[in-house]
C-alpha positions as CSV (number, residue, x, y, z in Angstrom):
1,M,26.8,-23.6,-30.3
2,R,28.3,-21.8,-33.3
3,E,28.6,-18.0,-33.1
4,G,28.0,-15.5,-35.8
5,T,28.2,-11.7,-36.0
6,H,25.3,-10.8,-38.2
7,G,23.0,-8.4,-36.4
8,H,25.5,-7.4,-33.7
9,G,24.8,-3.9,-32.4
10,R,21.2,-4.0,-33.7
11,M,18.5,-2.8,-31.4
12,L,15.4,-4.8,-30.7
13,G,12.6,-3.5,-28.6
14,P,9.3,-4.8,-27.3
15,D,7.6,-3.5,-30.5
16,R,9.7,-5.9,-32.7
17,L,9.9,-8.8,-30.2
18,G,6.3,-8.8,-29.1
19,A,7.4,-9.0,-25.5
20,E,9.0,-6.9,-22.8
21,L,12.8,-6.8,-22.5
22,G,14.5,-8.1,-19.3
23,E,15.6,-5.5,-16.8
24,R,19.3,-6.5,-17.3
25,A,19.3,-8.7,-20.4
26,T,17.1,-10.7,-22.8
27,L,17.7,-14.1,-24.4
28,V,15.8,-14.2,-27.7
29,Q,15.3,-17.7,-29.1
30,F,14.2,-18.2,-32.7
31,S,12.5,-21.6,-33.1
32,T,10.4,-23.6,-35.4
33,A,7.6,-26.0,-34.6
34,F,9.4,-29.3,-35.5
35,C,12.9,-28.3,-34.3
36,Q,14.0,-30.9,-31.7
37,P,17.0,-28.9,-30.5
38,C,14.7,-25.9,-30.0
39,R,12.9,-27.7,-27.2
40,A,16.1,-28.4,-25.4
41,T,17.2,-24.8,-26.0
42,R,14.0,-23.6,-24.4
43,R,14.7,-25.6,-21.3
44,T,18.3,-24.4,-21.0
45,L,17.3,-20.8,-21.4
46,A,14.5,-21.1,-18.9
47,D,16.9,-22.6,-16.4
48,V,19.3,-19.7,-16.9
49,T,16.6,-17.0,-16.6
50,A,15.5,-18.7,-13.4
51,M,19.0,-18.4,-12.0
52,V,19.9,-14.9,-13.1
53,D,17.8,-12.0,-11.9
54,G,16.6,-9.5,-14.4
55,V,17.0,-11.7,-17.4
56,A,14.1,-12.5,-19.7
57,H,13.6,-15.3,-22.3
58,V,11.6,-14.5,-25.4
59,E,10.9,-17.3,-27.9
60,I,9.9,-16.3,-31.4
61,D,8.4,-18.7,-34.0
62,A,10.6,-18.0,-37.0
63,E,7.9,-19.1,-39.5
64,E,5.4,-16.6,-38.1
65,H,7.9,-13.7,-38.1
66,L,9.6,-14.0,-41.5
67,A,10.3,-10.2,-41.8
68,L,12.2,-10.1,-38.6
69,V,14.0,-13.4,-39.4
70,R,15.2,-11.9,-42.8
71,D,16.1,-8.6,-41.2
72,L,18.3,-10.3,-38.6
73,G,19.7,-12.9,-41.0
74,I,18.4,-15.9,-39.1
75,T,19.2,-19.0,-41.2
76,A,18.8,-21.9,-38.8
77,T,16.9,-22.8,-35.6
78,P,17.6,-22.6,-32.8
79,T,19.3,-19.2,-33.0
80,V,19.8,-17.3,-29.8
81,L,20.4,-13.6,-29.5
82,V,21.7,-12.0,-26.3
83,L,20.4,-8.5,-25.8
84,D,21.7,-6.0,-23.2
85,A,19.3,-4.0,-21.1
86,A,18.8,-1.5,-24.0
87,G,17.9,-4.2,-26.5
88,R,21.2,-4.1,-28.4
89,V,22.3,-7.5,-29.8
90,V,25.7,-8.3,-28.0
91,R,26.0,-12.0,-28.8
92,R,24.5,-14.4,-31.3
93,A,24.7,-18.2,-31.4
94,V,23.3,-21.0,-33.6
95,G,22.6,-24.5,-32.4
96,L,21.9,-26.1,-29.1
97,P,23.6,-24.0,-26.4
98,R,25.2,-25.4,-23.2
99,R,24.1,-23.7,-20.0
100,A,27.7,-22.5,-19.2
101,D,28.0,-20.9,-22.7
102,V,24.7,-19.0,-22.1
103,I,25.9,-17.8,-18.7
104,A,29.2,-16.7,-20.2
105,A,27.4,-14.9,-23.1
106,L,25.2,-13.1,-20.6
107,G,28.3,-11.8,-18.9
108,R,28.8,-9.6,-22.0
109,A,25.4,-8.1,-21.7
110,L,25.2,-7.5,-17.9
């Protein structure tokens, strides 16, 4: 899981994500249809959201949301953004995440 800084501090709300934010934090996954690591990322993030109360997982099809992808500088899938309760991007990672890394990243948002 490679980290990047582009988009840190940006605010993303339900209007831009097309889904409600989590009460405590939100994991936003940018995926594409034929991305194998995206499937494994989906499972990992679903596991984490099931373990941590108040955390939501939102998956966004990068090809269907090109304006948002460009605005946030998403260049590869999967890319995961960790949002705090207000919708501010506090962490960003590219590639297949490990469960422990996702939990650690959430620590910055909670």
